C-alpha positions in Angstrom: 29.3 -96.7 119.1 25.3 -95.8 119.3 26.3 -93.1 121.6 28.3 -91.5 118.2 25.5 -92.4 116.1 22.9 -90.1 118.7 25.7 -87.6 118.9 25.4 -87.9 114.8 21.8 -87.4 114.4 21.5 -84.8 117.0 24.0 -82.2 115.2 22.2 -82.6 111.4 18.8 -82.3 113.1 20.1 -79.1 114.8 22.1 -77.4 112.5 21.2 -78.9 108.9 17.6 -79.5 108.5 17.1 -76.1 110.3 18.5 -74.5 107.5 16.8 -76.1 105.1 13.6 -75.6 106.2 14.7 -71.6 106.7 15.2 -71.8 103.1 12.7 -73.8 101.0 14.9 -76.6 100.8 14.1 -79.3 102.7 12.9 -82.3 99.8 15.6 -80.9 97.2 18.3 -80.5 100.0 19.5 -84.3 100.3 19.2 -86.7 97.8 17.2 -89.5 97.6 19.9 -91.7 97.6 22.2 -90.4 100.2 19.5 -90.2 102.6 18.9 -93.6 102.5 22.1 -94.7 102.8 22.5 -92.6 105.6 19.8 -93.8 106.9 20.6 -97.5 106.6 24.1 -96.9 108.0 22.2 -94.8 111.1 20.5 -98.0 111.8 22.4 -101.0 110.8 24.3 -100.6 114.7 25.7 -104.1 114.9 27.0 -103.9 111.1 30.2 -101.2 112.2 32.7 -102.6 113.9 33.1 -100.6 117.0 37.2 -99.8 115.4 35.7 -98.0 112.6 36.1 -94.4 113.0 33.5 -91.6 110.7 35.5 -89.2 108.1 34.1 -85.6 109.4 35.6 -84.2 105.8 33.8 -86.4 103.4 30.3 -85.8 104.7 31.2 -82.5 104.9 32.2 -82.8 101.1 29.5 -85.0 100.9 26.8 -82.4 102.3 28.4 -79.2 99.9 27.6 -81.1 96.9 23.9 -81.2 97.6 23.8 -77.5 98.2 23.0 -75.1 95.7 25.4 -73.1 93.4 24.9 -69.4 95.2 24.9 -71.3 99.1 28.1 -73.5 98.0 30.0 -69.9 96.6 29.6 -67.6 99.3 30.5 -71.5 101.7 33.9 -71.6 100.0 34.6 -67.9 99.3 37.9 -67.3 101.2 37.7 -65.6 104.0 40.8 -63.0 103.8 39.1 -61.7 100.2 35.7 -60.9 102.4 38.0 -58.8 104.9 40.4 -57.3 102.7 36.8 -55.9 100.5 35.0 -54.5 104.2 38.4 -53.1 104.9 38.9 -51.4 101.7 35.1 -50.3 101.9 36.0 -49.1 105.3 39.0 -46.9 104.0 36.5 -45.4 101.2 33.9 -44.4 104.5 36.8 -42.4 106.1 38.2 -40.8 103.1 34.8 -39.1 101.9 34.2 -38.7 106.0 37.7 -36.7 105.2 40.2 -38.3 107.6 43.6 -38.6 106.3 43.4 -41.7 104.2 46.1 -42.8 101.6 44.7 -42.9 98.0 46.5 -46.2 97.1 47.6 -48.9 99.5 48.9 -52.3 99.2 47.7 -55.4 99.8 50.3 -55.6 102.5 49.3 -52.4 104.1 46.3 -53.5 104.2 46.5 -57.0 105.6 48.9 -54.1 108.6 46.3 -52.2 108.7 43.2 -55.1 110.1 46.2 -56.1 112.4 46.0 -52.7 114.2 44.8 -54.1 118.1 42.6 -50.8 118.3 40.5 -47.8 116.1 42.9 -45.7 117.1 45.8 -47.9 116.3 45.0 -47.4 113.1 43.8 -44.3 112.7 47.5 -44.0 113.9 48.8 -46.4 110.5 47.0 -44.6 108.2 47.9 -41.1 108.9 51.8 -42.3 108.4 50.9 -43.8 105.2 49.1 -41.0 103.9 51.9 -38.3 105.3 54.2 -40.8 103.6 52.4 -40.9 100.2 52.3 -37.0 100.3 55.9 -36.8 101.2 56.9 -39.2 98.1 54.4 -36.6 95.7 55.8 -33.8 96.7 59.5 -35.6 96.0 58.3 -36.5 92.4 57.2 -33.2 91.9 60.6 -31.2 92.7 62.0 -33.4 91.0 59.9 -32.8 88.0 60.5 -28.8 88.4 64.6 -29.1 88.5 64.5 -31.1 85.4 62.0 -28.3 83.9 64.6 -25.8 85.7 67.7 -27.5 84.1 65.8 -28.0 80.6 65.0 -24.4 80.8 68.2 -23.3 81.6 70.2 -25.8 78.5 67.6 -23.6 76.1 67.9 -20.4 77.4 71.5 -20.7 76.5 71.0 -22.0 73.2 69.0 -19.4 72.9 71.5 -16.3 74.4 74.7 -18.4 72.1 72.6 -18.1 68.9 71.5 -14.3 69.6 74.1 -13.0 70.6 76.0 -15.1 67.3 73.2 -14.0 65.4 73.5 -10.3 67.1 76.8 -10.1 66.1 76.7 -11.2 62.6 74.1 -8.7 61.7 76.1 -6.0 63.9 79.3 -7.2 61.5 77.3 -7.0 59.1 75.4 -4.3 59.5 79.0 -1.9 59.8 80.0 -3.1 57.0 76.7 -2.3 54.8 77.4 1.0 56.8 80.9 1.3 55.2 80.2 0.2 51.7 77.8 3.5 52.0 79.7 5.9 53.7 82.6 5.1 51.0 79.9 5.7 48.1 79.8 8.8 49.3 83.3 9.2 48.0 83.8 7.6 45.3 81.0 5.8 44.3 78.9 6.5 40.9 75.5 9.5 42.3 72.0 7.9 41.0 69.6 10.9 41.9 65.7 10.5 42.5 63.6 13.4 41.4 61.5 14.3 44.8 59.4 17.1 42.7 56.2 14.6 41.7 54.6 15.6 44.9 51.8 17.6 43.3 51.1 14.6 40.3 50.2 11.6 43.2 47.6 11.2 45.5 48.8 10.5 49.4 48.0 7.1 49.0 50.3 7.2 45.5 53.3 9.1 47.5 53.0 6.7 49.8 53.7 3.7 47.7 55.8 5.2 46.4 58.2 6.6 49.4 57.8 3.3 50.5 59.7 1.3 47.0 62.5 4.1 47.4 63.2 2.4 51.1 63.1 -0.8 49.3 65.4 0.5 47.3 67.6 2.2 49.8 68.0 -0.7 51.1 68.8 -3.0 48.5 72.0 -0.5 47.6 73.0 -0.5 50.8 73.7 -4.5 50.4 75.3 -4.0 47.5 79.0 -5.0 46.5 79.1 -1.6 45.1 76.9 0.6 45.8 75.2 4.0 44.7 75.4 7.6 46.1 71.9 8.3 46.2 70.5 11.9 46.1 67.4 13.0 46.5 67.0 16.2 45.2 64.2 18.9 44.9 63.2 17.4 48.5 61.0 20.4 50.4 61.5 19.9 54.0 57.6 19.2 55.2 56.4 18.0 52.4 54.4 14.8 52.0 57.7 12.9 51.0 59.2 14.4 54.5 56.7 13.3 56.8 56.2 9.9 55.1 60.0 8.7 55.3 59.7 10.1 59.1 57.0 7.5 59.5 59.1 4.9 57.6 62.2 5.7 59.0 62.0 6.6 62.5 65.0 7.6 64.5 67.3 5.9 61.6 66.5 9.2 58.9 68.8 11.3 60.0 71.2 8.2 60.2 71.3 7.7 56.1 74.7 8.3 54.7 72.2 9.6 51.6 72.4 13.1 50.1 69.1 15.2 50.6 68.8 19.1 48.9 66.3 20.8 48.3 68.4 21.7 45.2 67.7 20.5 41.7 70.3 18.4 40.2 70.9 20.3 37.4 72.5 22.8 40.1 74.7 19.8 41.6 75.7 18.0 38.4 76.6 19.1 34.9 74.3 18.8 32.1 75.9 16.7 29.7 76.7 13.9 32.5 72.5 13.6 33.2 70.8 10.8 31.7 66.9 10.8 32.7 65.7 7.3 32.8 61.7 7.6 31.6 59.6 4.5 29.6 58.0 7.7 27.1 62.0 8.3 25.5 62.3 7.4 22.4 66.1 6.6 23.7 66.7 3.2 24.3 69.6 2.5 26.9 72.0 0.1 24.6 74.9 0.0 27.2 75.2 1.1 31.0 77.7 3.8 31.7 79.9 4.2 34.3 80.1 7.8 33.8 77.1 9.6 33.4 74.1 10.1 35.8 70.9 8.6 36.0 67.9 10.3 37.3 64.5 8.7 38.5 61.7 10.0 38.6 60.6 9.6 42.2 56.7 9.2 41.0 54.3 5.6 41.1 51.0 7.6 39.0 47.9 4.3 38.9 46.4 6.3 36.2 49.8 5.9 33.9 50.0 9.6 33.2 52.1 9.1 29.7 54.5 11.7 29.0 55.4 13.8 32.6 58.8 12.5 33.3 59.7 13.2 29.9 58.1 16.8 29.1 59.8 18.0 32.3 63.6 16.1 31.3 62.9 18.0 27.3 62.1 21.2 30.0 65.7 20.7 31.5 67.4 19.9 27.7 68.3 16.4 29.2 68.9 13.6 27.9 66.6 10.7 28.3 66.5 7.0 27.5 64.5 3.5 28.1 65.2 0.9 29.1 65.1 -2.4 25.9 62.5 -4.3 27.5 60.9 -4.3 23.2 64.8 -6.3 22.4 65.1 -8.5 25.1 62.0 -9.3 25.9 58.5 -11.2 24.7 56.4 -8.1 26.2 53.5 -9.6 26.0 50.3 -7.2 28.5 50.8 -3.7 30.3 52.5 -1.3 30.6 55.9 -0.9 30.9 56.4 1.4 33.5 58.4 -0.7 36.5 59.0 -0.1 40.1 61.7 2.0 41.7 63.0 -0.6 43.7 62.8 -3.1 40.3 64.5 0.4 38.6 67.3 -0.2 41.5 68.0 -3.8 41.3 68.2 -3.7 37.3 71.0 -0.5 37.4 72.9 -2.6 39.8 72.6 -5.7 38.0 74.2 -4.1 35.4 76.4 -1.9 37.0 78.2 -5.3 38.0 77.8 -7.4 34.9 76.7 -5.4 32.1 74.5 -8.5 31.3 71.2 -7.4 30.3 69.5 -10.6 30.7 70.4 -11.3 34.2 69.5 -7.7 35.1 66.3 -8.1 33.1 65.2 -11.0 35.8 64.0 -9.0 38.1 61.6 -7.5 35.7 58.3 -9.4 36.6 57.4 -12.2 35.0 53.9 -11.4 34.5 54.3 -8.8 31.8 56.3 -10.9 29.5 56.4 -14.2 27.5 60.4 -15.3 27.2 63.5 -13.9 26.4 64.1 -13.3 22.9 67.4 -15.5 22.8 66.2 -18.3 23.3 67.0 -21.3 21.4 64.0 -21.7 18.3 61.8 -24.3 20.2 61.4 -22.4 23.6 60.5 -19.3 20.8 58.3 -21.8 19.4 56.2 -22.5 22.1 56.0 -18.5 23.4 54.7 -18.2 19.5 52.1 -20.5 20.2 51.2 -19.2 23.5 50.9 -15.4 22.0 48.5 -17.2 19.8 46.5 -19.0 21.7 45.3 -15.9 24.5 43.0 -13.2 23.3 44.6 -10.2 24.0 41.2 -8.0 23.2 42.9 -4.6 21.8 46.0 -4.8 22.6 47.2 -7.8 19.5 47.2 -6.2 16.7 49.8 -4.1 18.8 51.5 -7.7 19.4 51.4 -8.1 16.0 53.0 -5.3 15.0 55.4 -5.3 17.8 56.2 -8.5 16.3 57.1 -8.3 12.9 59.9 -6.0 13.9 61.4 -7.5 16.1 61.4 -11.0 14.3 62.1 -12.7 11.0 59.3 -12.8 8.6 59.2 -17.1 8.8 58.0 -16.5 12.5 54.8 -14.9 12.1 51.7 -15.2 13.8 48.7 -16.8 13.1 
């Protein structure tokens, strides 16, 4: 027993006390009560029975409990975690050095790496993991590319189906429109565009005129019963001709219309011709399918009144104006309409003979409503006209309203 106590004293002096003196914790290293009990236990050799054994595990716990928190944590830290962290630091250093190291490595792989017997074995194992990771990435990338290619092929097939259907449908409609236009050249009612106003307009006005005629031709071609359009007094090399080529390009020579430099009086009998002009004193009441209507191909921003009326009188032709005042509550602006609006109105009159439907193509900014509306709506339009300040045109509105409506509906 004495030999055991001597051995324990040597262990304490050689291990614990130098560590305490090195860290400056000699006073606080052992609590006073524990040192006293330990010294008493060591001194009382006779009180200890020879069969009694010293519990080293309990003694270690007592020793650790007396250490500071920082030292106890370092002592209690598992060796595996520290070794794994050191291995990860080694891998990071090798990666920075340019060696073949995988980007992601699991704990099992890291343990296998640590169990490798030599440095060359560790390098080979990391190289194997690196190539395995690259192979997996390439395989995933190929799968992604295949999936995207499949999606593109499906979308392309859908687009081709849609485009083929649209192309087929447009081709059929185009052939149908051309067939109707060809039939109108034989059996359709003629409609004349007078192309003799080039000198009356500027270059920009000629361009606007041609654009409106192009829209009129397209509207007529899509109609169920189109007109047979005639361009009369048309001269090759004129501004009209150049603008039409710029608009139609290659399709100019394929239009199913009649283009001539002759005057309409040389082609049709005068008793069937009616010149449509806003300056005419005669108001058009109904659409006549046996007559040939003439529209002046002119866009006049300065609104030169009487130009088309003077031409019709010089040729001794019948004239007519649209009954705008009879069916519309006209508010402001001139009563001249664009060529495409005239085409819409004439086509609607030809198909339905309904002035209300035909005059719906008049811009709504120019009128307040229709005359044949109910009385409540008529009173609303009267109030609207009364509240608006028209300046110089107010007296003209009053006179025109007095002609068209009874005396009980008076403007204030």
